C-alpha positions as CSV (number, residue, x, y, z in Angstrom):
1,X,48.0,123.6,43.5
2,X,45.1,123.2,46.0
3,X,44.0,126.3,47.3
4,X,44.6,126.9,50.6
5,X,41.6,126.4,53.3
6,X,40.7,129.5,55.0
7,X,37.9,129.9,57.4
8,X,34.9,132.4,57.4
9,X,34.3,134.1,54.2
10,X,31.4,134.1,51.1
11,X,31.0,130.3,51.9
12,X,29.6,131.1,55.3
13,X,27.7,134.4,54.1
14,X,25.8,132.1,51.9
15,X,24.7,129.6,54.3
16,X,23.7,132.1,56.8
17,X,21.6,133.3,53.7
18,X,20.5,129.9,52.2
19,X,20.0,129.3,56.1
20,X,17.9,132.6,56.7
21,X,16.1,131.9,53.6
22,X,14.6,128.6,54.7
23,X,13.4,129.7,58.0
24,X,11.7,132.9,56.5
25,X,12.8,136.2,56.5
26,X,10.3,137.3,59.2
27,X,11.2,134.3,61.6
28,X,15.1,135.1,61.1
29,X,14.6,138.9,61.9
30,X,12.5,137.6,64.8
31,X,15.1,135.5,66.3
32,X,17.7,137.2,65.5
33,X,16.8,140.8,66.6
34,X,15.2,139.9,69.5
35,X,16.5,140.4,73.5
36,X,17.6,137.2,74.5
37,X,20.6,136.1,75.1
38,X,22.1,133.6,72.4
39,X,22.2,130.1,72.6
40,X,24.4,128.7,70.9
41,X,28.6,129.3,72.7
42,X,28.8,131.2,75.9
43,X,30.8,134.2,74.3
44,X,28.1,137.0,74.6
45,X,25.8,137.8,72.4
46,X,22.0,139.0,72.7
47,X,20.0,140.4,76.0
48,X,19.1,143.6,76.5
49,X,21.5,145.5,74.1
50,X,19.8,143.7,71.2
51,X,20.0,140.5,69.6
52,X,23.0,141.1,67.6
53,X,24.7,142.6,70.4
54,X,28.0,141.5,72.5
55,X,27.7,142.7,76.5
56,X,30.6,145.3,75.2
57,X,28.0,147.0,73.1
58,X,29.3,145.9,69.7
59,X,27.0,145.6,67.1
60,X,26.2,143.2,64.7
61,X,27.5,140.3,66.8
62,X,26.3,137.2,65.0
63,X,27.5,134.2,63.5
64,X,27.2,131.1,62.5
65,X,26.7,128.7,65.4
66,X,24.1,132.0,66.1
67,X,22.0,131.1,62.9
68,X,22.4,127.3,63.2
69,X,21.0,127.5,67.0
70,X,18.0,129.5,65.4
71,X,17.0,127.5,62.3
72,X,16.1,124.7,65.2
73,X,14.2,126.5,67.2
74,X,11.9,127.7,64.3
75,X,11.6,124.7,63.0
76,X,7.0,123.2,62.7
77,X,6.5,120.2,65.3
78,X,7.3,116.7,64.0
79,X,4.0,114.9,62.9
80,X,2.8,112.5,65.2
81,X,2.8,109.9,62.1
82,X,6.6,110.4,62.5
83,X,7.4,109.5,66.5
84,X,5.4,106.8,66.5
85,X,7.8,105.0,64.0
86,X,9.6,101.8,66.4
87,X,13.2,103.0,68.0
88,X,14.8,101.0,65.1
89,X,13.5,102.8,62.6
90,X,13.9,106.0,64.1
91,X,17.5,105.0,64.8
92,X,18.3,104.8,61.4
93,X,18.8,108.3,61.5
94,X,21.6,109.8,61.9
95,X,21.7,112.7,63.9
96,X,22.1,115.6,61.2
97,X,18.2,113.7,60.2
98,X,16.9,114.1,63.4
99,X,17.9,117.3,64.3
100,X,16.4,118.3,61.4
101,X,12.8,116.0,62.0
102,X,11.1,119.4,63.5
103,X,10.2,120.7,66.9
104,X,8.9,118.2,69.2
105,X,5.6,119.8,70.1
106,X,3.7,116.9,72.7
107,X,4.9,114.9,75.8
108,X,5.3,111.3,74.6
109,X,6.1,108.5,76.3
110,X,7.6,105.1,75.6
111,X,6.1,102.0,78.5
112,X,8.5,99.8,79.4
113,X,8.9,96.3,76.9
114,X,6.7,98.1,74.2
115,X,9.3,99.5,71.1
116,X,7.9,103.2,70.1
117,X,6.9,106.3,71.9
118,X,3.2,107.6,71.8
119,X,1.8,110.5,72.0
120,X,-0.1,111.6,75.8
121,X,-1.6,114.7,77.3
122,X,0.1,117.4,80.0
123,X,-2.2,115.6,82.9
124,X,-1.0,112.3,82.0
125,X,2.6,112.7,82.0
126,X,2.9,114.9,85.3
127,X,0.9,112.2,87.3
128,X,3.2,109.7,85.8
129,X,6.3,111.1,86.4
130,X,5.2,111.3,90.1
131,X,4.7,108.7,90.3
132,X,7.7,106.8,88.9
133,X,9.6,109.0,91.1
134,X,7.5,108.9,94.4
135,X,8.3,105.2,93.9
136,X,11.9,105.4,94.2
137,X,14.6,105.8,96.3
138,X,15.6,109.1,96.3
139,X,19.3,108.1,96.5
140,X,18.8,105.5,93.6
141,X,17.4,109.4,91.3
142,X,19.5,111.3,89.8
143,X,18.8,115.0,87.9
144,X,20.7,116.1,85.4
145,X,20.8,120.0,83.2
146,X,22.9,120.9,80.2
147,X,23.8,124.3,79.7
148,X,21.5,125.9,77.6
149,X,18.7,125.9,80.4
150,X,18.3,129.0,82.4
151,X,19.4,130.2,85.8
152,X,16.2,130.2,86.6
153,X,15.1,126.8,85.6
154,X,18.8,125.3,87.1
155,X,17.6,126.6,90.0
156,X,14.3,125.1,90.6
157,X,15.4,121.8,89.3
158,X,18.0,121.8,91.9
159,X,16.1,122.7,94.9
160,X,13.3,120.0,93.8
161,X,16.0,117.2,93.7
162,X,17.3,118.1,97.7
163,X,13.8,118.7,98.5
164,X,13.1,115.0,97.0
165,X,16.3,113.9,99.2
166,X,18.9,113.9,96.9
167,X,22.1,115.8,96.4
168,X,23.0,113.7,93.0
169,X,22.5,116.9,90.7
170,X,24.7,116.7,88.2
171,X,25.4,119.3,84.8
172,X,27.4,119.2,81.4
173,X,30.0,120.5,83.0
174,X,31.8,118.0,84.2
175,X,32.2,116.9,80.9
176,X,33.8,119.8,79.7
177,X,35.4,122.5,82.0
178,X,35.0,121.1,86.1
179,X,38.6,120.7,85.1
180,X,39.4,124.5,85.3
181,X,37.2,124.8,88.0
182,X,38.9,123.0,90.3
183,X,42.7,123.8,89.1
184,X,41.5,127.4,88.9
185,X,40.4,127.0,92.5
186,X,43.4,125.6,93.7
187,X,46.2,128.3,92.4
188,X,43.3,131.0,92.6
189,X,41.3,131.2,94.4
190,X,38.6,131.5,91.8
191,X,37.0,128.8,89.2
192,X,35.9,131.7,85.7
193,X,37.1,133.6,83.8
194,X,39.1,136.3,85.7
195,X,38.8,139.1,82.2
196,X,35.6,141.1,81.0
197,X,34.9,140.9,77.2
198,X,36.5,144.5,77.1
199,X,40.1,143.1,78.1
200,X,40.4,141.5,74.8
201,X,40.4,145.2,73.6
202,X,43.1,146.1,75.9
203,X,45.3,143.1,75.3
204,X,48.2,143.1,72.9
205,X,48.5,138.9,73.6
206,X,46.6,136.1,73.5
207,X,47.5,132.8,73.8
208,X,44.7,130.4,72.9
209,X,45.6,126.9,73.8
210,X,43.5,123.4,72.9
211,X,40.6,124.8,71.2
212,X,39.3,125.9,67.9
213,X,37.2,128.9,68.3
214,X,37.1,129.3,64.8
215,X,34.5,126.7,64.6
216,X,33.2,126.7,68.0
217,X,33.3,130.7,69.0
218,X,33.4,132.1,65.6
219,X,33.3,135.6,67.6
220,X,36.1,135.7,69.4
221,X,38.5,134.8,66.5
222,X,37.1,139.4,66.0
223,X,39.2,139.8,69.2
224,X,42.3,137.8,68.5
225,X,42.2,139.8,64.6
226,X,42.0,142.7,67.0
227,X,44.8,141.9,68.8
228,X,47.0,141.5,65.1
229,X,45.4,144.6,64.4
230,X,47.2,146.4,67.1
231,X,50.7,144.7,66.6
232,X,50.2,142.2,69.2
233,X,50.7,138.4,69.2
234,X,48.5,135.3,68.6
235,X,50.0,132.5,69.6
236,X,48.1,129.0,68.9
237,X,49.1,125.7,70.8
238,X,46.9,122.7,69.2
239,X,48.4,119.3,68.1
240,X,46.5,120.4,65.4
241,X,46.7,123.3,62.6
242,X,43.9,124.5,62.5
243,X,43.1,126.6,58.6
244,X,40.5,128.4,60.8
245,X,43.5,129.6,63.5
246,X,45.8,130.6,60.8
247,X,43.7,132.6,58.6
248,X,39.9,133.6,58.7
249,X,38.1,136.0,56.2
250,X,35.1,137.9,58.8
251,X,32.1,137.5,57.4
252,X,31.1,141.3,58.7
253,X,34.1,142.7,57.2
254,X,33.9,143.9,53.4
255,X,37.8,144.1,53.7
256,X,38.7,141.1,54.6
257,X,37.3,139.1,52.8
258,X,38.1,141.1,49.6
259,X,41.2,140.2,50.6
260,X,40.6,136.1,50.8
261,X,41.0,137.0,55.2
262,X,43.0,137.9,57.3
263,X,45.9,136.8,59.4
264,X,44.7,134.9,62.6
265,X,48.0,133.8,64.6
266,X,51.2,135.1,64.3
267,X,52.8,131.8,66.4
268,X,51.5,128.6,66.1
269,X,52.8,125.5,67.8
270,X,51.8,121.4,67.5
271,X,52.8,119.7,71.0
272,X,51.6,115.8,70.7
273,X,48.2,115.4,71.7
274,X,49.1,115.1,76.1
275,X,52.1,116.8,75.8
276,X,50.4,120.0,77.0
277,X,51.8,120.0,81.0
278,X,55.1,119.5,79.3
279,X,54.6,122.2,76.9
280,X,53.5,124.7,79.9
281,X,56.7,123.6,81.6
282,X,58.7,124.2,78.5
283,X,56.9,127.6,78.0
284,X,58.1,128.7,82.3
285,X,61.3,127.2,81.8
286,X,62.3,129.4,79.3
287,X,61.3,132.5,80.5
288,X,62.9,132.1,84.0
289,X,66.7,131.1,82.3
290,X,65.6,134.4,80.5
291,X,65.1,136.4,83.8
292,X,61.6,137.3,81.8
293,X,59.3,136.2,85.6
294,X,58.0,139.3,87.1
295,X,59.9,139.1,90.5
296,X,57.9,141.9,92.1
297,X,54.6,140.4,91.2
298,X,55.7,137.2,92.4
299,X,57.3,138.5,95.9
300,X,54.1,140.6,96.4
301,X,51.1,138.7,95.4
302,X,51.6,134.9,95.1
303,X,53.1,131.6,97.1
304,X,55.1,128.8,96.3
305,X,57.2,129.6,93.5
306,X,60.7,128.2,94.8
307,X,59.5,124.7,94.7
308,X,57.6,126.2,91.1
309,X,60.7,127.0,89.9
310,X,63.1,123.8,91.3
311,X,60.9,121.6,89.6
312,X,60.9,122.8,86.8
313,X,64.7,123.5,86.7
314,X,65.3,120.2,87.0
315,X,62.9,118.7,84.3
316,X,65.2,118.7,81.7
317,X,65.0,120.2,77.7
318,X,65.3,117.0,76.4
319,X,62.7,115.6,78.0
320,X,60.0,118.6,76.9
321,X,61.0,117.9,73.7
322,X,60.8,114.7,73.7
323,X,57.4,114.4,75.3
324,X,56.0,117.3,73.3
325,X,57.8,116.4,69.3
326,X,58.5,120.4,70.0
327,X,62.2,122.1,70.1
328,X,63.7,123.5,72.3
329,X,63.7,126.4,69.9
330,X,60.1,126.5,69.1
331,X,59.2,126.8,72.6
332,X,61.6,130.0,73.9
333,X,60.2,131.9,70.7
334,X,56.9,131.8,71.9
335,X,57.9,131.9,75.6
336,X,59.9,135.3,74.6
337,X,56.6,137.0,72.0
338,X,54.7,136.5,75.7
339,X,57.5,137.6,77.8
340,X,57.1,140.8,75.4
341,X,53.6,141.6,75.7
342,X,52.6,144.2,77.8
343,X,49.2,142.7,78.5
344,X,48.7,139.0,78.1
345,X,45.2,136.7,77.9
346,X,45.5,132.8,77.9
347,X,42.8,131.1,76.8
348,X,41.8,127.4,76.5
349,X,39.4,125.0,76.2
350,X,38.9,120.8,75.9
351,X,41.6,120.2,74.3
352,X,43.0,121.6,78.0
353,X,40.5,119.3,80.4
354,X,39.6,116.4,78.3
355,X,42.7,114.5,80.0
356,X,43.7,112.1,83.2
357,X,45.5,115.4,84.0
358,X,43.2,117.7,83.3
359,X,43.8,120.1,86.7
360,X,47.3,120.0,86.7
361,X,46.9,121.6,82.9
362,X,45.0,124.1,84.4
363,X,47.6,125.0,87.3
364,X,50.0,125.1,84.8
365,X,48.2,127.8,82.7
366,X,47.6,129.7,86.0
367,X,51.4,129.2,86.6
368,X,52.2,130.7,83.8
369,X,50.3,134.0,84.0
370,X,51.4,134.4,87.7
371,X,54.8,134.3,86.9
372,X,54.9,137.1,84.7
373,X,52.5,139.2,86.6
374,X,49.5,138.4,83.8
375,X,47.0,138.5,85.9
376,X,45.2,140.4,88.6
377,X,45.4,143.6,86.8
378,X,42.8,144.7,83.7
379,X,43.7,143.4,80.2
380,X,45.3,140.9,81.7
381,X,44.4,137.0,82.7
382,X,42.2,133.8,81.9
383,X,40.1,133.1,80.1
384,X,38.8,129.6,79.5
385,X,36.3,128.9,76.7
386,X,33.1,127.4,77.6
387,X,30.8,125.9,75.4
388,X,26.9,126.1,76.7
389,X,25.4,129.3,76.5
390,X,24.5,129.5,80.0
391,X,27.3,126.2,81.2
392,X,28.7,129.1,83.6
393,X,25.3,130.1,85.2
394,X,23.9,126.2,86.0
395,X,27.0,125.9,88.2
396,X,27.0,129.6,90.2
397,X,23.0,128.8,90.6
398,X,23.8,125.2,92.1
399,X,23.5,122.5,89.9
400,X,25.6,120.4,91.7
401,X,26.8,117.5,93.9
402,X,27.8,119.6,96.5
403,X,27.0,123.0,97.7
404,X,29.0,125.6,99.4
405,X,28.6,125.6,102.9
406,X,26.9,129.1,103.1
407,X,25.5,128.5,100.0
408,X,23.6,125.5,101.5
409,X,22.8,127.2,104.9
410,X,21.4,130.5,103.1
411,X,19.6,128.1,100.8
412,X,18.2,126.7,104.3
413,X,17.7,129.9,106.0
414,X,15.5,131.8,103.1
415,X,13.6,129.1,102.1
416,X,12.9,127.7,105.4
417,X,14.0,124.2,104.3
418,X,15.9,121.4,106.0
419,X,18.5,119.8,102.9
420,X,20.1,116.6,102.2
421,X,23.7,116.3,103.3
422,X,24.6,113.1,102.1
423,X,27.4,113.3,99.2
424,X,26.5,113.8,95.6
425,X,27.2,112.0,92.7
426,X,28.6,113.3,89.7
427,X,27.5,112.6,86.6
428,X,30.0,110.3,85.4
429,X,29.3,108.7,88.6
430,X,26.4,108.9,88.6
431,X,25.9,107.3,84.7
432,X,28.5,104.8,87.0
433,X,26.0,103.4,89.0
434,X,22.7,103.2,86.6
435,X,25.6,101.3,84.6
436,X,25.7,99.1,88.2
437,X,21.6,98.9,88.0
438,X,21.6,101.4,91.0
439,X,19.7,103.8,90.0
440,X,15.8,103.7,89.4
441,X,14.4,107.2,88.2
442,X,16.3,110.0,86.5
443,X,15.7,113.5,85.2
444,X,17.3,114.6,82.0
445,X,17.1,118.5,81.1
446,X,17.9,119.1,77.9
447,X,21.3,118.2,76.1
448,X,22.0,114.9,74.9
449,X,22.8,112.6,78.1
450,X,23.3,109.4,75.5
451,X,26.7,110.8,73.3
452,X,27.9,113.0,76.2
453,X,29.2,110.2,77.8
454,X,32.5,108.6,76.8
455,X,31.8,105.4,75.8
456,X,28.4,104.8,72.9
457,X,27.7,101.0,73.9
458,X,28.3,102.0,77.8
459,X,26.4,105.2,77.8
460,X,23.4,103.1,76.4
461,X,23.7,100.1,79.1
462,X,23.7,102.4,81.8
463,X,20.9,104.3,80.4
464,X,18.5,101.3,79.7
465,X,19.5,100.3,83.5
466,X,17.5,103.3,84.4
467,X,13.4,102.0,84.7
468,X,12.0,105.6,84.4
469,X,13.7,108.5,82.8
470,X,12.0,112.2,82.6
471,X,13.6,114.2,79.6
472,X,13.0,118.2,79.0
473,X,13.5,118.6,75.1
474,X,12.8,120.8,72.5
475,X,14.5,118.3,69.4
476,X,14.6,114.3,69.9
477,X,18.6,113.7,69.8
478,X,19.9,110.2,69.9
479,X,19.8,110.8,74.4
480,X,15.9,109.4,73.5
481,X,16.0,106.3,70.7
482,X,19.2,104.4,72.8
483,X,19.4,102.5,76.1
484,X,15.6,102.6,76.3
485,X,14.4,99.2,74.9
486,X,12.9,97.9,78.2
487,X,13.0,100.6,80.0
488,X,10.3,103.9,80.5
489,X,10.9,106.8,78.9
490,X,8.3,109.9,79.1
491,X,9.5,113.2,77.0
492,X,8.0,116.3,77.6
493,X,8.8,119.4,75.1
494,X,10.0,122.7,75.9
495,X,9.9,126.2,74.9
496,X,13.0,127.4,73.5
497,X,14.9,130.6,75.1
498,X,13.0,133.2,72.6
499,X,10.0,131.4,73.9
500,X,9.7,131.7,77.2
501,X,6.3,133.0,79.1
502,X,8.5,135.3,81.9
503,X,12.0,137.0,80.8
504,X,15.2,133.9,81.7
505,X,18.0,134.9,82.9
506,X,21.8,132.9,80.9
507,X,25.6,134.1,82.6
508,X,28.3,134.1,79.6
509,X,32.1,133.2,79.9
510,X,32.8,136.6,81.1
511,X,31.3,136.0,84.1
512,X,28.1,138.9,83.1
513,X,24.5,138.0,83.3
514,X,22.2,139.1,80.7
515,X,18.5,139.4,80.1
516,X,16.2,137.3,77.8
517,X,13.0,138.7,76.9
518,X,11.5,135.4,75.6
519,X,7.8,136.0,74.7
520,X,7.7,134.4,71.0
521,X,5.2,132.3,70.5
522,X,5.6,129.4,67.5
523,X,3.8,125.7,69.2
524,X,0.6,126.3,71.3
525,X,1.6,122.9,73.3
526,X,5.0,123.2,74.7
527,X,5.9,124.8,77.8
528,X,8.3,126.6,80.4
529,X,11.0,124.4,81.4
530,X,10.4,125.9,85.1
531,X,6.5,125.3,84.6
532,X,7.1,121.6,84.2
533,X,9.0,121.6,87.2
534,X,7.3,123.8,89.5
535,X,3.7,121.5,88.5
536,X,6.0,118.2,88.8
537,X,7.1,119.3,92.3
538,X,3.2,120.3,93.7
539,X,2.9,117.1,92.8
540,X,5.5,115.3,94.1
541,X,6.4,117.2,97.4
542,X,2.4,118.0,98.1
543,X,3.9,119.1,102.1
544,X,7.1,121.1,101.2
545,X,7.5,124.2,102.7
546,X,8.6,126.1,99.2
547,X,5.5,127.4,97.6
548,X,6.3,126.1,94.0
549,X,3.2,127.8,92.2
550,X,4.8,131.3,93.5
551,X,8.3,130.0,91.8
552,X,6.2,129.7,88.8
553,X,6.6,133.6,89.1
554,X,9.9,134.2,87.3
555,X,11.0,137.1,89.4
556,X,10.1,135.0,92.9
557,X,13.2,132.6,91.8
558,X,15.6,135.1,90.6
559,X,15.0,137.2,94.6
560,X,15.4,133.6,95.5
561,X,18.6,133.7,94.2
562,X,19.8,137.1,95.2
563,X,19.9,136.5,99.0
564,X,21.6,132.6,97.7
565,X,24.0,133.2,96.5
566,X,26.7,135.3,96.5
567,X,27.7,137.9,93.9
568,X,24.1,137.2,92.4
569,X,22.6,140.4,94.7
570,X,21.8,142.8,91.4
571,X,19.5,139.8,90.0
572,X,16.4,140.1,92.2
573,X,15.4,143.0,90.3
574,X,16.7,142.7,86.8
575,X,13.3,142.5,85.3
576,X,12.6,145.6,86.1
577,X,15.9,147.4,85.9
578,X,16.8,145.5,82.4
579,X,20.5,146.0,84.2
580,X,22.8,143.1,83.3
581,X,25.9,142.9,85.5
582,X,29.0,141.0,86.1
583,X,28.5,138.9,89.0
584,X,30.7,140.7,91.9
585,X,34.4,139.1,93.2
586,X,35.5,137.6,89.9
587,X,36.7,139.8,87.7
588,X,40.6,140.3,88.9
589,X,41.3,143.7,88.2
590,X,43.2,144.2,90.8
591,X,46.3,141.6,92.7
592,X,43.8,140.3,95.7
593,X,43.0,136.3,95.4
594,X,40.3,134.7,96.9
595,X,42.6,132.3,98.8
596,X,43.4,131.6,102.5
597,X,46.4,133.5,102.2
598,X,45.1,136.2,99.8
599,X,47.5,135.5,97.9
600,X,47.6,133.3,94.5
601,X,49.5,129.7,94.6
602,X,52.2,128.5,92.7
603,X,51.1,124.3,92.0
604,X,54.2,121.9,91.7
605,X,53.1,118.8,89.8
606,X,55.1,116.1,88.2
607,X,54.8,114.9,84.5
608,X,52.6,112.2,83.9
609,X,52.9,108.7,82.2
610,X,54.0,108.8,78.7
611,X,52.2,106.6,75.5
612,X,54.2,106.2,73.2
613,X,51.5,104.8,70.6
614,X,49.0,106.7,68.9
615,X,46.7,109.1,70.6
616,X,43.4,109.7,69.5
617,X,41.1,113.7,70.4
618,X,37.5,113.4,69.5
619,X,37.1,116.6,67.5
620,X,33.7,118.9,66.3
621,X,33.4,119.5,62.9
622,X,33.1,123.1,61.4
623,X,28.9,122.2,60.8
624,X,28.5,121.4,64.6
625,X,27.4,122.2,68.6
626,X,28.1,120.1,70.8
627,X,26.6,117.0,69.6
628,X,23.9,118.8,67.6
629,X,25.4,117.8,63.3
630,X,24.2,120.6,61.6
631,X,25.8,120.3,58.6
632,X,27.9,116.6,57.5
633,X,31.1,118.0,55.9
634,X,33.8,119.9,57.5
635,X,34.0,123.1,55.4
636,X,37.1,124.1,57.3
637,X,39.0,120.6,57.1
638,X,38.7,120.1,53.5
639,X,34.8,118.7,52.8
640,X,36.1,115.9,55.0
641,X,32.9,113.5,56.0
642,X,32.0,112.6,59.7
643,X,34.3,109.0,58.9
644,X,37.1,110.7,58.6
645,X,40.3,110.1,61.0
646,X,43.1,113.0,61.0
647,X,46.9,111.7,60.9
648,X,50.0,113.7,60.1
649,X,50.9,111.7,56.4
650,X,54.0,109.9,57.8
651,X,52.2,108.1,60.7
652,X,49.5,106.9,57.9
653,X,52.1,105.4,55.7
654,X,54.2,103.5,58.5
655,X,50.9,101.8,58.9
656,X,50.7,100.7,55.2
657,X,48.3,103.5,54.0
658,X,47.2,106.3,51.9
659,X,45.6,109.1,51.8
660,X,42.2,108.0,51.1
661,X,42.2,104.4,52.6
662,X,39.3,103.0,54.4
663,X,40.6,101.6,57.5
664,X,39.7,100.3,60.9
665,X,40.0,102.5,63.8
666,X,40.3,100.4,67.5
667,X,41.0,101.1,70.8
668,X,40.3,98.7,74.5
669,X,36.6,100.3,74.6
670,X,35.2,99.8,71.1
671,X,36.3,99.5,67.4
672,X,35.2,102.5,64.7
673,X,35.2,100.2,61.4
674,X,34.4,102.3,57.7
675,X,36.8,105.5,58.5
676,X,38.8,107.1,55.6
677,X,42.2,107.6,56.9
678,X,43.0,111.8,55.6
679,X,46.6,113.3,55.7
680,X,46.0,116.4,58.2
681,X,48.7,119.3,59.5
682,X,49.1,117.6,62.8
683,X,51.8,116.2,65.2
684,X,53.0,113.1,64.7
685,X,51.7,110.2,66.3
686,X,48.2,112.2,67.2
687,X,44.5,110.9,65.6
688,X,42.1,113.2,65.5
689,X,38.1,111.6,64.9
690,X,34.9,113.5,64.9
691,X,32.7,113.7,68.3
692,X,30.3,111.8,68.7
693,X,30.8,109.4,66.7
694,X,33.8,108.4,67.8
695,X,32.6,107.4,71.8
696,X,32.8,103.8,70.3
697,X,36.6,104.0,71.2
698,X,36.7,106.6,74.8
699,X,36.5,105.2,77.7
700,X,35.4,106.0,81.1
701,X,38.7,107.0,83.1
702,X,37.6,110.4,84.2
703,X,41.0,112.7,85.8
704,X,40.5,111.8,90.0
705,X,40.5,115.2,90.9
706,X,38.0,116.8,88.4
707,X,36.1,113.5,87.0
708,X,36.3,114.3,83.6
709,X,36.2,111.7,81.4
710,X,39.8,111.7,79.0
711,X,37.9,112.5,75.7
712,X,41.0,113.9,74.5
713,X,43.7,111.5,74.8
714,X,42.7,107.6,73.9
715,X,45.4,105.1,73.1
716,X,44.8,103.5,69.2
717,X,45.4,101.0,66.9
718,X,45.2,101.3,63.2
719,X,44.7,98.8,60.6
720,X,43.6,98.8,56.9
721,X,40.3,97.5,56.4
722,X,40.1,93.7,54.6
């Protein structure tokens, strides 16, 4: 009999110890104990409470992702003789090999028409970047950042872009939780989490939808276990039954590991891919049918309930069952668990947002919370599970195409500038413009835009048509070697978070701003992102009313942000007071909503069209963070390799295949050959494959309201390999 897979456990402890040994005890201790926010997920670890302490003060709070991220930063520099190999030779390396080449330790440049990078000086690099952007119409440029950069660097980036003359300013949230922001704004008037971390210790019910925190947010599992320990319920709604969400052996708990793990999920629903809206309507329908709605809350604090309830009543159970593949009895069982909860938190990930109707999914999550009055009080509310450690902060300080009117006004008044009012393009719109040959220059800070984009072929073609690309990065990735054969690419090495020359700030998914000390020195010729951006701005905008020399001081940047961004006033003296804080007005412990009426709004939406064939969702492995591959096999899915395609056993058989057969997976966008089909506990009609390898199959269609690509619901076809 095959032994059941359990998340966490001794294998993760051994992996961490092995990684620490490779890093060296001194390096590991310095990296983990320094007062710097973790550079992996946005759950909230590190800062002034200590490197292994979360924002609620709990110690030790560290996970495998933290150690993996630190192991990248402590690598030595890549030798010049490696970097100067041709692009075609570098493309022979997979993502894992590129990540482990080492740190980029000096500026490199690839001229147009050449086939390789060469080391260059900082002076050459900055002069070249200035010349290229000066020769470019600002309307034919874009500026992009990932969520690992600091608030300080993000603010300078979007200020530089707007003073240069473009609002084509965007970030990675358009490829993850932008649908969350739009959906929450329409319902409760705020686009972020309504709970603080401590609320997870006060609730007796957590519903997790479309997420796999055992792999992507491991420290969240401790909070889920805490709910179970208090006698509460933890419900998972996800097409695949993930082992780490069923049972998890918490590495910091000797008792948990000794007994082979703790049960995490108390119930589990596995709907078909893309059926989330029908599931949420089903849960609402069940609650209304046994009259468990919170009438007092609905009457006092919401609008739109009558229309919402009428639509739910008009949606037959037969349709809900048909769309979801779930039985009415199973949906009702979970609804009763939710109805019995005194304080409930609903959390979700990109399994909710990566659809053409992602905004509607989020709106119905909000509807579900409003229906029971599980928002606007302590211990209850909504929690989008964000990935990058500062993706929320990057949006807060203005790295987006459209600034709120009051922020734009304050920015102009504070800095004495006039900013462009032309409509800016979001991330996909910029890439599509590039693909049409309408972008001549781009500044890309962090991340891996090539693999973050849906459809690898489209991504490479779009990047290739941008004449000049300026990258700021700590390590090389495929985004630096694909899409540059005929164009120019300049890649500049930057300090990691704990290497920053001055303190920086980051915002967790709980709206909590942390202060990172920086200060560790590893490589002699890397520079902070803010220094690079300010030096570029001084050259490019010599007549600017903004003194970018002064903006090299992070304190000056923070003082500007504090005057410009509502709720960030405490940022001005955070480096002196060392007082981290929640952004004011976001955590909702009272039912006062930031809508025109002051009341939350029930939103009514129709169910989307149904696709009857196989639907693909792209997923990450346990040994992965975003597009960064730390391990080639997935220990939480039985050691599967990255070319594995997971399906229900009956679907495999229906295609004339058996578990372990080689096959070809194809869509209207591309072909993924050489995959191995693997039987997995997943809903019928659903297919899982690893991102970014499966990007050859995903398309560029976006949710019309959030402009988020539909990574999680691509129609695919399967055939046996010849």
